[in-house]
C-alpha positions as CSV (number, residue, x, y, z in Angstrom):
1,X,-6.8,-6.2,6.0
2,X,-3.1,-6.6,6.3
3,X,-2.6,-9.1,8.2
4,X,-5.4,-10.9,6.6
5,X,-3.4,-11.4,3.8
6,X,-0.2,-11.8,5.4
7,X,-1.3,-15.0,7.1
8,X,-3.3,-16.3,3.9
9,X,0.5,-15.8,1.6
10,X,1.7,-17.8,4.5
11,X,5.5,-16.6,2.8
12,X,5.6,-13.4,5.4
13,X,8.2,-13.1,8.4
14,X,7.2,-10.1,9.3
15,X,4.1,-8.2,9.5
16,X,3.9,-4.6,10.9
17,X,0.6,-3.1,11.5
18,X,-0.2,0.5,13.1
19,X,-1.6,-0.9,16.3
20,X,1.4,-3.0,17.2
21,X,4.5,-1.0,19.4
22,X,7.3,-1.1,17.5
23,X,11.1,-0.3,18.5
24,X,12.8,-0.2,15.2
25,X,16.1,-1.7,16.8
26,X,14.5,-4.7,17.4
27,X,12.9,-5.4,14.1
28,X,15.8,-4.6,12.3
29,X,17.8,-7.0,15.1
30,X,14.9,-9.5,14.1
31,X,15.5,-8.8,10.2
32,X,19.8,-9.7,10.0
33,X,18.6,-12.9,12.1
34,X,16.3,-13.9,9.2
35,X,19.0,-13.2,7.0
36,X,21.5,-14.7,8.8
37,X,19.0,-18.2,9.4
38,X,17.4,-18.1,6.1
39,X,18.7,-15.6,3.4
40,X,15.4,-14.0,2.4
41,X,12.8,-12.4,4.2
42,X,9.2,-11.1,3.6
43,X,7.8,-8.4,5.1
44,X,4.9,-6.3,5.1
45,X,4.3,-3.1,6.1
46,X,0.8,-1.6,6.4
47,X,1.3,2.4,5.3
48,X,-0.2,3.3,8.9
49,X,3.3,2.3,10.5
50,X,3.8,6.2,9.2
51,X,3.3,7.5,12.4
52,X,4.1,4.3,14.3
53,X,7.6,4.2,12.8
54,X,8.6,7.8,11.8
55,X,6.4,10.9,12.2
56,X,4.4,12.2,9.3
57,X,4.9,15.8,8.3
58,X,0.8,16.5,10.2
59,X,-0.3,17.1,6.7
60,X,-3.5,16.9,5.6
61,X,-3.9,16.0,1.7
62,X,-7.3,17.6,-0.4
63,X,-10.1,15.6,1.8
64,X,-8.9,16.2,4.7
65,X,-7.0,12.5,5.5
66,X,-4.0,12.9,7.2
67,X,-0.6,12.4,4.6
68,X,1.3,9.5,6.3
69,X,5.0,9.3,6.2
70,X,6.4,7.1,3.6
71,X,7.6,4.1,6.0
72,X,8.1,2.2,3.2
73,X,11.1,3.6,1.5
74,X,12.4,4.4,5.2
75,X,12.2,1.1,6.2
76,X,14.2,0.1,3.1
77,X,16.5,2.5,3.9
78,X,17.4,1.3,7.5
79,X,17.3,-2.4,6.5
80,X,19.9,-1.5,3.8
81,X,21.8,0.3,6.5
82,X,21.6,-2.0,8.9
83,X,22.8,-5.0,7.2
84,X,24.9,-3.3,5.6
85,X,27.4,-2.3,9.3
86,X,26.7,-6.0,10.1
87,X,28.2,-7.1,7.2
88,X,25.3,-9.5,5.6
89,X,24.5,-9.4,2.4
90,X,21.4,-7.6,1.1
91,X,19.4,-7.1,-1.9
92,X,16.3,-5.7,-1.2
93,X,13.1,-5.8,-4.0
94,X,10.7,-3.3,-3.0
95,X,7.3,-3.2,-4.2
96,X,4.5,-0.7,-3.5
97,X,1.5,-2.3,-4.2
98,X,-0.7,0.6,-3.8
99,X,-1.4,1.6,-7.4
100,X,-1.1,-2.3,-8.6
101,X,-4.1,-3.1,-6.8
102,X,-6.2,-0.1,-8.3
103,X,-5.1,-0.9,-11.7
104,X,-6.3,-4.7,-11.7
105,X,-8.3,-5.6,-14.9
106,X,-12.1,-5.9,-14.3
107,X,-12.4,-9.8,-14.6
108,X,-16.2,-11.1,-15.6
109,X,-17.2,-11.3,-11.8
110,X,-16.1,-7.4,-11.4
111,X,-18.1,-6.0,-14.4
112,X,-21.1,-8.1,-12.9
113,X,-21.2,-6.8,-9.7
114,X,-20.2,-2.7,-10.7
115,X,-23.5,-3.4,-13.0
116,X,-25.5,-4.9,-10.1
117,X,-24.5,-1.9,-7.3
118,X,-25.0,1.0,-10.6
119,X,-28.1,-0.6,-11.1
120,X,-29.5,-0.9,-7.5
121,X,-28.2,3.1,-7.1
122,X,-30.5,4.0,-9.9
123,X,-33.2,2.2,-8.5
124,X,-32.5,3.6,-5.0
125,X,-32.5,7.4,-6.7
126,X,-35.5,6.7,-8.7
127,X,-37.3,5.6,-5.6
128,X,-36.5,8.8,-4.1
129,X,-33.6,8.0,-1.3
130,X,-30.8,10.2,-0.3
131,X,-28.4,9.5,2.0
132,X,-27.8,6.1,0.7
133,X,-25.2,3.9,-0.9
134,X,-25.9,0.4,-2.2
135,X,-24.0,-2.9,-1.5
136,X,-23.4,-6.1,-0.9
137,X,-24.8,-8.1,2.4
138,X,-25.0,-11.9,3.0
139,X,-25.2,-12.4,-1.1
140,X,-28.6,-10.0,-0.9
141,X,-27.7,-6.3,-2.8
142,X,-29.1,-3.6,-0.3
143,X,-29.2,0.2,0.6
144,X,-27.1,1.0,3.4
145,X,-27.9,4.8,5.5
146,X,-24.6,6.3,5.1
147,X,-23.8,7.4,7.9
148,X,-24.4,4.6,9.7
149,X,-21.4,2.7,7.1
150,X,-19.1,6.3,7.7
151,X,-19.7,6.7,11.5
152,X,-18.0,3.0,12.5
153,X,-14.8,4.4,12.6
154,X,-11.6,2.8,11.4
155,X,-11.1,-0.6,11.5
156,X,-8.2,-1.6,14.5
157,X,-6.9,-4.9,15.0
158,X,-7.1,-6.2,18.8
159,X,-4.0,-6.9,19.9
160,X,-5.4,-9.9,22.1
161,X,-7.4,-11.3,19.6
162,X,-7.2,-14.4,18.0
163,X,-6.7,-13.1,14.7
164,X,-4.0,-11.4,15.5
165,X,-2.1,-13.7,17.9
166,X,-2.7,-16.0,14.9
167,X,-1.0,-14.0,12.7
168,X,2.3,-13.8,15.5
169,X,2.1,-17.3,15.0
170,X,2.5,-17.9,11.2
171,X,5.1,-15.2,10.7
172,X,7.0,-16.7,14.3
173,X,8.4,-13.0,15.2
174,X,8.4,-11.7,18.1
175,X,6.8,-8.8,20.6
176,X,8.7,-6.3,18.5
177,X,7.6,-3.6,21.4
178,X,9.8,-1.1,23.1
């Protein structure tokens, strides 16, 4: 979860998640304020904000999932423009970690984990199980019915939760609702 990663980093000034109601002018004004005070800002934006801040085309990918608008590039351009108009010097280091995260080399623990999942999948198949996947729950490798996993829907951050309150406190960001 992006909010958890932002909390763990302890260097994030703004964390935008899709569940938030976001006013772009408020975000830009706050970024300008941070840049004037600190001369730097770390901004983390969930890709799901692509339909919160801007609207996507409504297209679907090959898997039937919505293709989200590229909010990172859009926000980068808006921040650059806003700072230029307000005579705030800014240099943006834009990082899209999508492929970096997915292409990190496996370590020994990763290899062991993948091996155990594969062995359990073979055991499940040999036992005649279908419609299951293997996973680790409470330090035990188990077979989980796929319907029990996929019918949960997407995970959402409760804006009234203690976790969200901790995020807002840790980043010291205001409410960006219009």
